[in-house]
N, C-alpha and C positions, 0 to 999 in steps of 0.2 A: 504493500500500500504506500502511495506517495504521501509525503508530508509537505504541507503548504509552504511556499516561498513568498515572502512579502518583498516586492521590488520597490525600492525607494527612488522617486524621481522628482526633484525640484524643477520648476520651469519658469523662465522669465523670457518672454519674447522669442520663443523657440519655434515659431511657425515654419520657418524655412526647412528645418530638419526633423521636427518631432514626429511626423508621420512615418518616416523611415525607421526611427527609433522604436516607436510603438509596434510597427509591423514586425520588427526583429524579436519582440517579446511574444507576439501572437503566434509566430511560427515555431516556438520552442517545442522540442520533442518531449520535454517534461511539462506536463499540462496543469499541474496543481499549483497555481500561482495567483497572486493578486498584485495588480499594478496600482500603486498609490501615487498619483500625480498631484503635487501641490503647486498651483499657479500663484506666483508671487506678484499679483497685480500687473499682469502683462498688458501692454498697450497695443499689441498686434492681434491677430486672429487666432492665436494658439489655443486659448481657453475654449473657444467654440469648436476648434478642431478636435481637441481632446474630448470634449463633451459628446461629440458625434461618435467617437470610438466607444465611449462609455455606454452610450445608448444601445450599441450593437453587441457589446460583450460585457456581461455583468462582473467579470473579473477586474475590469478597469474602473477605478474610482477617482473622481476629480474633486479636489478641495481647493477653494479659491480664497486666498488671503484678502482681508478687507483693506489692507494697505501693504505697501512694499516693505518687507522686513529683512530681506536678504536670504541667501541660500541656507544659512545655518538654521534660521527659524523655519524655513520650508521643510528642511530635512527633519527637524524636531517634530513638526506636526505629523509628517508621514510616519515617522517611527512611533509616535504616540498612537496612531491609528492601526498599526500593523498587528496582525493576529497570527502570522506564520511562525513556524519553528525556525525556518531559515530566513535570514535577512540578506538581501542582495541590493546592489546599488547600480543605477544607470542614469547618467545625465541625459538631458533632452536632445543632445546632438550626437550622441555616441550610438554604437550598434553592437548587438550580440550575434554570434554565429548560432544557428538553430539548435545545436547540441550543447550550448554553454551550460545551462542549468543541469541537464542530465549528467554530463561528464564531471562537473565539479562536485555535485552531490555524491556521485558514485565514488569519486576520489576521497572525499571526506568520510563517508560511511565505511569504506574499505579499510581506511587507516585510523579511524577513530579521532579524526581531527575536528575541531570546533571553529576554526578560523583559517581561511585560505584566500589565495589570490592566484591569478593565472598570467600567462604571457598574453600580450596583445600587440596588434599592429596599428600603424598610423595610416589614416586616409586624409585626403584633402576635402575641400568644401563641396566637391562634385562626387564624393565617395570613391575617388580613384586611389588605389594603394600608392603610398609614397616609398615603398621598399624599405621600411624600417620596422623592426619588431623590438619591443621592450621586454627584457627578461628581469630576473631578480634572484636573490639568494634563496636556497632551498628551504631555509627556515629563518624566520625573523622573530627573535625573542625581544624582551623588553630593552635590552641594551642596544641592539641593532635598530629597533624601531625609533628609539630616541635619537639615534645618529641621523637617520634619514627616513623619509616617507617612501619606502620601496613599493608598496602595493598601489597599482592604478585603481582609482575609485570604481571604474566600470567593471572591474574583475573581482572585487571583494565579495566574500560571502562569510557569514558567521552563524553559529547556532545560538539563537537567543536564549535557549534554556540553560546554556552554559555561560555565555558572555553577559546576558542580562538585557534589559530594555534600556538602551543607552540614549542619552540626550547630550547636546553640545552646548557649551557656553556661547550664547548668541552674540557676545561681544567680539568673538573671533572672526577675522576677515574671511571673505569668500574663498581666498586661495588656500586656507588652512583648515577649514571646518571638517573636511573629510579626514584629514590627518589627526584632528582632535579625537575623532571617533576611534581610529586605529590605536591611538595611545591608550585609550580607556580599555579597548577590547583586549590588547596584548597583555594587560595585567591579569586577565582571566584565562587566556589561552594563547599559546605560541601560534604564529601565523605561518602556514606552510604553502609552498609554491608548487603549482601544477604547471609543468612545462609544456603546455599545449596552447596554441593561439586560438582563443575563443571569443575575442572581442575586437572591435575596431574603434580607435580613438580618433576623433576628428580634430585635425589641426586647423585652427581658424587663422585667417589673415588679420591678426590684431598686433600692431607693433607695440612693443613695450618701451615706453619712454624711460628716461633715467628716473623720473619721479615715481613711475609705476613700479619699477624694479626695486627702488628703495622702500616703497610701501609693502611689497611682498616680503622683504627682509624684516621690516618692522612687525609685520603680521606674525612671523615666526617667533619673534621675541615675545610678543603679547600672548601667543599660544602657550609658551612655556611659563610665562610670568603669571598669567591669570587662570588659564584652564588647568595647568599642571601645578600651580601654586609654588613655583620655583622662585628662589631669590634673584635679585638683579644680576649678580655675577654668574650664577648658574644659567640663567636665561640667556645671557650674552654668550656664554660658553657654548650652549647647545645651538644657538643661532649660527655661530662660527663653524662648528662641526658640521652642521647641516649643509652649509655652503661647500665645504670641502668634500663631503661624501656625494653631494649632488654633482660635482665635477667628475668624480670617479665613476658615477653611474653613467654619465654621458659617454665615457670612454669604454667601459667594460660591459655595460648592460644595454647598449643600443646597437642592435645587430642589423646590418644591411642584408637585404634579400635580393633575389633575382628579379623580383617584380618592381624594382625601383622605378618611379616615374621621372 
């Protein structure tokens, strides 16, 4: 008997890509799932598009925020509504392979794992493969997870009966709120890597200015300082370590494939 998967999906102005994303959930070979989409006051037509899918398939549930509160609040609401044993994550512009849920749950059940992630590939805004796959360490315990955010959000799954019903500090910036979840989860269960490409991460044409890059660095400091309750010196230390291991990941865990565009 299958055990329900709750798929957590925040959305803000995702009209351009979200149909492809939802379709990738609909074609999953593992069928006992619920898709919890929280629309964060979108100004495009994405909420109406999601609603049309929800009307056709009762496993899809749409929740609309009364005001724009950010991705952390959207994820918190979806997590609060989730009823599944398994919790999985998918952003509104990313895509899963059809066997993603089935393969990952089998991997976790066979090995007794409660927290896992998988390899994924990068695609462009037209869904064309970029010839890049992102890998990771076979096991990520607390020490490794504090060094760097190895799991890609679109690949993560955990057992809520072991890890618990997690919530994020909503002060954490959009670039770090998924990492905030993994830091909480890894305190309950080590994260294990399934070396199969089961998801597609969409690389958007958004240039990062110096100011935006600095904000991302600051967000990591605030993550450690407020979500993890670390002191100023420790938070600065982890921020620096994160930058270092991020550079190493780009060298050793970013693999070129023959399908490069």
